[in-house]
N, CA, C and O atoms as CSV, one atom per row, in Angstrom:
chain,resi,resn,atom,element,x,y,z
A,1,MET,N,N,-92.729,2.090,-108.523
A,1,MET,CA,C,-92.257,1.837,-109.924
A,1,MET,C,C,-91.758,3.719,-110.081
A,1,MET,O,O,-92.473,4.686,-109.820
A,2,SER,N,N,-90.560,3.717,-110.503
A,2,SER,CA,C,-90.023,4.983,-110.916
A,2,SER,C,C,-90.891,5.541,-111.938
A,2,SER,O,O,-91.819,4.986,-112.526
A,3,ALA,N,N,-90.329,7.038,-112.092
A,3,ALA,CA,C,-90.703,7.498,-113.568
A,3,ALA,C,C,-90.175,7.185,-114.832
A,3,ALA,O,O,-90.737,7.493,-115.883
A,4,LEU,N,N,-88.618,6.303,-114.720
A,4,LEU,CA,C,-87.955,5.965,-115.808
A,4,LEU,C,C,-88.681,4.442,-116.318
A,4,LEU,O,O,-88.813,3.988,-117.454
A,5,ASN,N,N,-89.086,3.871,-114.965
A,5,ASN,CA,C,-89.621,2.203,-115.419
A,5,ASN,C,C,-91.193,2.799,-116.214
A,5,ASN,O,O,-91.759,2.421,-117.239
A,6,ARG,N,N,-91.521,3.830,-115.252
A,6,ARG,CA,C,-93.262,4.010,-116.264
A,6,ARG,C,C,-93.013,4.571,-117.408
A,6,ARG,O,O,-93.678,3.969,-118.251
A,7,PHE,N,N,-92.420,5.388,-117.875
A,7,PHE,CA,C,-91.978,5.773,-118.930
A,7,PHE,C,C,-91.559,4.673,-120.403
A,7,PHE,O,O,-92.023,4.661,-121.543
A,8,LEU,N,N,-90.447,3.797,-119.711
A,8,LEU,CA,C,-90.000,2.760,-120.679
A,8,LEU,C,C,-90.677,1.441,-120.716
A,8,LEU,O,O,-90.290,0.547,-121.469
A,9,GLY,N,N,-92.029,1.267,-119.635
A,9,GLY,CA,C,-92.568,0.130,-119.151
A,9,GLY,C,C,-92.288,-1.029,-118.979
A,9,GLY,O,O,-93.016,-2.010,-119.136
A,10,ASP,N,N,-90.497,-0.947,-118.425
A,10,ASP,CA,C,-90.123,-2.366,-117.562
A,10,ASP,C,C,-88.820,-1.541,-117.399
A,10,ASP,O,O,-88.543,-0.452,-117.903
A,11,THR,N,N,-88.087,-2.331,-116.569
A,11,THR,CA,C,-86.910,-2.149,-116.399
A,11,THR,C,C,-86.224,-1.610,-117.117
A,11,THR,O,O,-86.457,-1.879,-118.296
A,12,PRO,N,N,-84.924,-0.489,-116.828
A,12,PRO,CA,C,-84.355,-0.500,-118.083
A,12,PRO,C,C,-83.052,-1.718,-119.084
A,12,PRO,O,O,-82.590,-1.659,-120.223
A,13,LEU,N,N,-82.888,-2.587,-118.068
A,13,LEU,CA,C,-82.247,-3.612,-118.340
A,13,LEU,C,C,-83.222,-4.490,-119.051
A,13,LEU,O,O,-82.828,-4.943,-120.125
A,14,ARG,N,N,-83.803,-4.647,-118.858
A,14,ARG,CA,C,-85.357,-5.235,-119.720
A,14,ARG,C,C,-85.378,-4.946,-121.013
A,14,ARG,O,O,-84.845,-5.535,-121.953
A,15,VAL,N,N,-86.001,-4.044,-120.987
A,15,VAL,CA,C,-85.792,-2.945,-122.089
A,15,VAL,C,C,-84.944,-3.222,-123.249
A,15,VAL,O,O,-85.296,-3.491,-124.397
A,16,ALA,N,N,-83.812,-3.117,-122.778
A,16,ALA,CA,C,-82.775,-2.920,-123.370
A,16,ALA,C,C,-82.117,-4.576,-124.063
A,16,ALA,O,O,-81.309,-4.688,-124.985
A,17,ILE,N,N,-82.732,-5.634,-123.319
A,17,ILE,CA,C,-82.691,-6.742,-123.885
A,17,ILE,C,C,-83.110,-6.671,-124.673
A,17,ILE,O,O,-82.552,-6.546,-125.763
A,18,LYS,N,N,-84.778,-6.741,-124.382
A,18,LYS,CA,C,-86.056,-6.428,-125.448
A,18,LYS,C,C,-85.585,-5.851,-126.672
A,18,LYS,O,O,-85.988,-6.388,-127.704
A,19,LEU,N,N,-84.881,-4.954,-126.763
A,19,LEU,CA,C,-84.622,-3.944,-127.879
A,19,LEU,C,C,-83.439,-4.113,-128.591
A,19,LEU,O,O,-83.214,-3.505,-129.637
A,20,ILE,N,N,-82.364,-5.222,-127.876
A,20,ILE,CA,C,-81.342,-6.523,-128.388
A,20,ILE,C,C,-81.953,-7.277,-129.535
A,20,ILE,O,O,-82.054,-7.076,-130.745
A,21,VAL,N,N,-82.446,-8.533,-128.425
A,21,VAL,CA,C,-83.193,-8.801,-129.542
A,21,VAL,C,C,-83.733,-8.982,-130.736
A,21,VAL,O,O,-83.516,-9.825,-131.607
A,22,ILE,N,N,-85.050,-7.367,-130.614
A,22,ILE,CA,C,-86.105,-7.423,-131.739
A,22,ILE,C,C,-84.557,-6.441,-133.116
A,22,ILE,O,O,-84.371,-6.372,-134.331
A,23,SER,N,N,-84.083,-6.077,-132.222
A,23,SER,CA,C,-82.924,-5.363,-133.430
A,23,SER,C,C,-82.049,-6.645,-134.142
A,23,SER,O,O,-81.748,-6.628,-135.335
A,24,PHE,N,N,-81.759,-7.547,-133.394
A,24,PHE,CA,C,-81.263,-8.451,-134.469
A,24,PHE,C,C,-82.025,-9.397,-134.963
A,24,PHE,O,O,-81.519,-10.301,-135.628
A,25,ILE,N,N,-83.239,-9.348,-134.742
A,25,ILE,CA,C,-84.402,-10.594,-135.339
A,25,ILE,C,C,-84.717,-9.616,-136.866
A,25,ILE,O,O,-84.674,-10.287,-137.897
A,26,VAL,N,N,-84.986,-8.280,-137.011
A,26,VAL,CA,C,-85.029,-7.212,-137.742
A,26,VAL,C,C,-83.674,-7.252,-139.171
A,26,VAL,O,O,-83.625,-7.207,-140.400
A,27,GLY,N,N,-82.917,-7.346,-138.192
A,27,GLY,CA,C,-81.360,-7.095,-138.755
A,27,GLY,C,C,-81.231,-8.434,-139.560
A,27,GLY,O,O,-80.517,-8.436,-140.563
A,28,VAL,N,N,-81.839,-9.493,-139.200
A,28,VAL,CA,C,-81.433,-10.537,-139.658
A,28,VAL,C,C,-82.582,-10.921,-141.214
A,28,VAL,O,O,-82.248,-11.532,-142.228
A,29,VAL,N,N,-83.651,-10.439,-140.959
A,29,VAL,CA,C,-84.962,-10.875,-141.479
A,29,VAL,C,C,-84.546,-9.522,-142.866
A,29,VAL,O,O,-84.602,-10.000,-143.998
A,30,MET,N,N,-84.118,-7.789,-142.798
A,30,MET,CA,C,-83.823,-7.279,-143.589
A,30,MET,C,C,-82.653,-7.730,-144.566
A,30,MET,O,O,-82.699,-7.550,-145.783
A,31,ALA,N,N,-81.407,-8.446,-143.772
A,31,ALA,CA,C,-80.316,-8.845,-144.554
A,31,ALA,C,C,-80.213,-9.681,-145.623
A,31,ALA,O,O,-79.455,-9.794,-146.586
A,32,SER,N,N,-81.588,-10.476,-145.018
A,32,SER,CA,C,-81.784,-11.615,-145.815
A,32,SER,C,C,-82.403,-11.567,-147.360
A,32,SER,O,O,-82.151,-12.238,-148.361
A,33,LEU,N,N,-83.573,-10.180,-147.036
A,33,LEU,CA,C,-83.895,-9.501,-148.262
A,33,LEU,C,C,-83.519,-8.322,-149.237
A,33,LEU,O,O,-84.187,-7.701,-150.064
A,34,GLY,N,N,-82.131,-8.236,-148.815
A,34,GLY,CA,C,-81.598,-7.262,-149.532
A,34,GLY,C,C,-81.821,-5.750,-148.836
A,34,GLY,O,O,-81.482,-4.825,-149.574
A,35,LEU,N,N,-82.289,-5.408,-147.653
A,35,LEU,CA,C,-82.321,-4.648,-147.488
A,35,LEU,C,C,-81.562,-3.771,-146.662
A,35,LEU,O,O,-80.813,-4.268,-145.821
A,36,THR,N,N,-81.668,-2.301,-146.809
A,36,THR,CA,C,-80.689,-1.576,-146.376
A,36,THR,C,C,-81.079,-0.392,-145.506
A,36,THR,O,O,-82.294,-0.573,-145.588
A,37,PRO,N,N,-80.974,0.592,-144.800
A,37,PRO,CA,C,-81.502,1.671,-144.151
A,37,PRO,C,C,-81.617,2.879,-145.022
A,37,PRO,O,O,-82.555,3.676,-145.043
A,38,TRP,N,N,-80.410,2.903,-145.814
A,38,TRP,CA,C,-80.419,3.852,-146.959
A,38,TRP,C,C,-81.444,3.416,-148.133
A,38,TRP,O,O,-82.315,4.172,-148.564
A,39,GLY,N,N,-81.222,2.088,-148.597
A,39,GLY,CA,C,-82.651,1.648,-149.564
A,39,GLY,C,C,-83.938,2.100,-149.103
A,39,GLY,O,O,-84.660,2.739,-149.868
A,40,LEU,N,N,-84.277,1.842,-147.982
A,40,LEU,CA,C,-85.544,2.396,-147.223
A,40,LEU,C,C,-85.910,3.669,-147.372
A,40,LEU,O,O,-87.035,4.147,-147.522
A,41,LEU,N,N,-84.533,4.336,-147.299
A,41,LEU,CA,C,-84.943,6.156,-146.966
A,41,LEU,C,C,-85.056,6.264,-148.564
A,41,LEU,O,O,-86.117,6.613,-149.080
A,42,ALA,N,N,-84.058,5.989,-149.234
A,42,ALA,CA,C,-84.609,5.734,-150.881
A,42,ALA,C,C,-86.063,5.732,-151.738
A,42,ALA,O,O,-86.681,6.459,-152.515
A,43,ALA,N,N,-86.160,4.719,-151.221
A,43,ALA,CA,C,-87.607,3.942,-151.338
A,43,ALA,C,C,-88.700,4.913,-151.062
A,43,ALA,O,O,-89.458,5.439,-151.877
A,44,ALA,N,N,-88.647,5.067,-149.687
A,44,ALA,CA,C,-89.806,5.920,-149.296
A,44,ALA,C,C,-89.574,7.410,-150.261
A,44,ALA,O,O,-90.539,7.837,-150.895
A,45,SER,N,N,-88.298,8.107,-150.309
A,45,SER,CA,C,-87.906,9.458,-150.830
A,45,SER,C,C,-88.527,8.999,-152.151
A,45,SER,O,O,-89.523,9.560,-152.607
A,46,ASP,N,N,-88.138,8.332,-152.545
A,46,ASP,CA,C,-88.912,8.332,-153.952
A,46,ASP,C,C,-90.771,7.708,-154.000
A,46,ASP,O,O,-91.283,8.037,-155.069
A,47,PHE,N,N,-91.345,7.248,-153.452
A,47,PHE,CA,C,-92.677,6.900,-153.361
A,47,PHE,C,C,-92.686,8.330,-153.022
A,47,PHE,O,O,-92.261,8.696,-154.118
A,48,PHE,N,N,-92.824,9.362,-152.410
A,48,PHE,CA,C,-93.806,10.428,-152.042
A,48,PHE,C,C,-93.461,11.689,-152.996
A,48,PHE,O,O,-94.018,12.787,-153.022
A,49,ALA,N,N,-92.155,11.112,-153.932
A,49,ALA,CA,C,-91.980,11.976,-154.983
A,49,ALA,C,C,-92.552,11.951,-156.043
A,49,ALA,O,O,-92.912,13.004,-156.570
A,50,GLY,N,N,-92.786,10.689,-156.639
A,50,GLY,CA,C,-93.812,9.972,-157.280
A,50,GLY,C,C,-95.238,10.656,-156.989
A,50,GLY,O,O,-95.863,11.170,-157.916
A,51,LEU,N,N,-95.887,10.645,-155.268
A,51,LEU,CA,C,-97.007,10.943,-155.461
A,51,LEU,C,C,-97.116,12.437,-155.601
A,51,LEU,O,O,-98.129,12.984,-156.037
A,52,TRP,N,N,-96.103,13.033,-155.239
A,52,TRP,CA,C,-96.454,14.314,-155.454
A,52,TRP,C,C,-96.229,14.703,-157.077
A,52,TRP,O,O,-97.014,15.494,-157.599
A,53,ASN,N,N,-95.086,14.095,-157.879
A,53,ASN,CA,C,-95.585,14.566,-159.304
A,53,ASN,C,C,-96.641,13.975,-160.035
A,53,ASN,O,O,-97.131,14.457,-161.056
A,54,LEU,N,N,-97.080,12.600,-159.326
A,54,LEU,CA,C,-98.472,12.290,-159.933
A,54,LEU,C,C,-100.155,13.386,-159.960
A,54,LEU,O,O,-101.045,13.766,-160.722
A,55,GLY,N,N,-99.601,13.480,-158.259
A,55,GLY,CA,C,-100.456,14.915,-158.113
A,55,GLY,C,C,-100.717,16.014,-159.092
A,55,GLY,O,O,-101.819,16.341,-159.533
A,56,PHE,N,N,-99.376,16.622,-159.414
A,56,PHE,CA,C,-99.329,17.664,-160.426
A,56,PHE,C,C,-99.784,17.271,-161.841
A,56,PHE,O,O,-100.466,17.858,-162.681
A,57,GLU,N,N,-99.177,16.085,-161.813
A,57,GLU,CA,C,-99.388,15.457,-163.459
A,57,GLU,C,C,-101.454,15.395,-163.613
A,57,GLU,O,O,-102.224,15.574,-164.557
A,58,SER,N,N,-101.608,15.115,-162.417
A,58,SER,CA,C,-103.435,15.097,-162.749
A,58,SER,C,C,-104.013,16.491,-162.833
A,58,SER,O,O,-105.049,16.754,-163.444
A,59,LEU,N,N,-103.301,17.330,-162.204
A,59,LEU,CA,C,-103.644,19.140,-162.477
A,59,LEU,C,C,-103.619,19.248,-163.542
A,59,LEU,O,O,-104.477,19.819,-164.215
A,60,HIS,N,N,-102.671,18.745,-163.922
A,60,HIS,CA,C,-102.482,19.380,-165.363
A,60,HIS,C,C,-103.175,18.901,-166.390
A,60,HIS,O,O,-103.392,19.668,-167.329
A,61,ARG,N,N,-103.649,17.605,-166.440
A,61,ARG,CA,C,-104.233,16.823,-166.910
A,61,ARG,C,C,-106.122,17.367,-166.954
A,61,ARG,O,O,-106.875,17.600,-167.899
A,62,PHE,N,N,-106.276,17.391,-165.764
A,62,PHE,CA,C,-107.428,18.351,-165.643
A,62,PHE,C,C,-107.593,19.514,-166.392
A,62,PHE,O,O,-108.555,19.724,-167.130
A,63,TRP,N,N,-106.215,20.631,-166.119
A,63,TRP,CA,C,-106.282,21.595,-166.833
A,63,TRP,C,C,-106.535,21.156,-168.484
A,63,TRP,O,O,-107.472,21.638,-169.121
A,64,ALA,N,N,-105.837,20.451,-168.912
A,64,ALA,CA,C,-106.054,20.588,-170.297
A,64,ALA,C,C,-107.599,20.029,-170.990
A,64,ALA,O,O,-108.180,20.462,-171.985
A,65,TYR,N,N,-108.067,18.703,-169.882
A,65,TYR,CA,C,-109.538,18.830,-170.245
A,65,TYR,C,C,-110.747,19.941,-170.237
A,65,TYR,O,O,-111.672,20.137,-171.024
A,66,PHE,N,N,-110.346,20.596,-169.001
A,66,PHE,CA,C,-111.167,21.823,-169.115
A,66,PHE,C,C,-110.829,22.922,-169.835
A,66,PHE,O,O,-111.324,24.029,-169.622
A,67,LEU,N,N,-109.885,22.658,-170.810
A,67,LEU,CA,C,-109.654,23.875,-171.966
A,67,LEU,C,C,-110.244,22.909,-173.012
A,67,LEU,O,O,-111.032,23.383,-173.830
A,68,LEU,N,N,-110.015,21.928,-173.049
A,68,LEU,CA,C,-110.625,21.292,-174.310
A,68,LEU,C,C,-112.000,21.449,-174.486
A,68,LEU,O,O,-112.418,22.004,-175.503
A,69,GLY,N,N,-112.669,21.079,-173.725
A,69,GLY,CA,C,-114.083,21.217,-173.037
A,69,GLY,C,C,-115.061,22.466,-173.420
A,69,GLY,O,O,-116.107,22.625,-174.049
A,70,ALA,N,N,-113.998,23.381,-172.578
A,70,ALA,CA,C,-114.247,24.828,-173.288
A,70,ALA,C,C,-114.346,25.180,-174.371
A,70,ALA,O,O,-115.406,25.713,-174.698
A,71,ALA,N,N,-113.546,25.059,-175.103
A,71,ALA,CA,C,-113.251,25.355,-176.207
A,71,ALA,C,C,-114.015,25.045,-177.498
A,71,ALA,O,O,-113.770,25.438,-178.639
A,72,VAL,N,N,-115.376,23.944,-176.884
A,72,VAL,CA,C,-116.138,23.969,-177.772
A,72,VAL,C,C,-117.384,24.301,-177.055
A,72,VAL,O,O,-118.236,24.647,-177.874
A,73,VAL,N,N,-117.827,24.330,-175.813
A,73,VAL,CA,C,-119.089,24.472,-174.905
A,73,VAL,C,C,-119.374,26.021,-174.662
A,73,VAL,O,O,-120.432,26.637,-174.539
A,74,ILE,N,N,-118.218,26.368,-174.642
A,74,ILE,CA,C,-118.201,28.436,-174.471
A,74,ILE,C,C,-118.845,28.573,-175.735
A,74,ILE,O,O,-120.072,28.603,-175.642
A,75,PRO,N,N,-118.305,28.680,-177.085
A,75,PRO,CA,C,-118.919,29.064,-178.759
A,75,PRO,C,C,-120.419,28.467,-178.749
A,75,PRO,O,O,-121.277,29.190,-179.254
A,76,LEU,N,N,-120.801,27.290,-178.254
A,76,LEU,CA,C,-121.879,26.855,-178.447
A,76,LEU,C,C,-123.001,27.628,-177.359
A,76,LEU,O,O,-124.073,28.169,-177.630
A,77,PHE,N,N,-122.419,27.480,-176.236
A,77,PHE,CA,C,-123.308,28.247,-175.112
A,77,PHE,C,C,-123.944,29.674,-175.582
A,77,PHE,O,O,-125.097,30.086,-175.462
A,78,LEU,N,N,-122.489,30.444,-176.308
A,78,LEU,CA,C,-122.944,31.817,-176.620
A,78,LEU,C,C,-123.658,31.926,-178.085
A,78,LEU,O,O,-124.300,32.949,-178.322
A,79,ILE,N,N,-123.546,30.675,-179.294
A,79,ILE,CA,C,-124.171,30.677,-180.231
A,79,ILE,C,C,-125.744,30.365,-179.746
A,79,ILE,O,O,-126.732,30.850,-180.297
A,80,LEU,N,N,-125.775,29.307,-178.416
A,80,LEU,CA,C,-127.403,29.180,-178.479
A,80,LEU,C,C,-128.301,30.543,-177.688
A,80,LEU,O,O,-129.508,30.781,-177.727
A,81,ARG,N,N,-127.109,31.341,-176.937
A,81,ARG,CA,C,-127.729,32.579,-176.047
A,81,ARG,C,C,-128.300,33.170,-176.856
A,81,ARG,O,O,-129.454,33.572,-176.707
A,82,ILE,N,N,-127.507,33.361,-178.015
A,82,ILE,CA,C,-127.575,34.487,-179.155
A,82,ILE,C,C,-128.850,33.586,-180.262
A,82,ILE,O,O,-129.719,34.427,-180.489
A,83,ALA,N,N,-129.137,32.554,-180.812
A,83,ALA,CA,C,-130.219,32.266,-180.957
A,83,ALA,C,C,-131.353,32.176,-180.772
A,83,ALA,O,O,-132.279,32.065,-181.575
A,84,SER,N,N,-131.334,32.243,-179.144
A,84,SER,CA,C,-132.942,32.433,-178.269
A,84,SER,C,C,-132.952,33.522,-178.200
A,84,SER,O,O,-134.114,33.716,-177.842
A,85,TYR,N,N,-132.404,34.667,-178.294
A,85,TYR,CA,C,-132.211,36.255,-177.826
A,85,TYR,C,C,-133.248,36.765,-178.802
A,85,TYR,O,O,-134.087,37.622,-178.524
A,86,ARG,N,N,-133.115,36.164,-179.966
A,86,ARG,CA,C,-134.047,36.631,-181.280
A,86,ARG,C,C,-135.146,36.692,-181.219
A,86,ARG,O,O,-135.900,37.424,-181.860
A,87,LYS,N,N,-135.480,35.621,-180.125
A,87,LYS,CA,C,-137.103,34.814,-180.484
A,87,LYS,C,C,-137.984,35.633,-179.639
A,87,LYS,O,O,-139.192,35.401,-179.601
């Protein structure tokens, strides 16, 4: 078995025929679903951009919740520490 056959997994002609048949079947399915390669790339790009934005939105919410809680907890902590220091 030659190095090319070993790399491809079969003879080049058989691999080419398999790829042609599979490409045709995938093309028919994609056309029936109304999908295009550019549409798939755009959808993937939108998905990852949404994930990116969602991640930073959650950090923003975390920071807002942290500041809101700190506005209550830190003054209470200081008041309790001062009150217990006098005893």
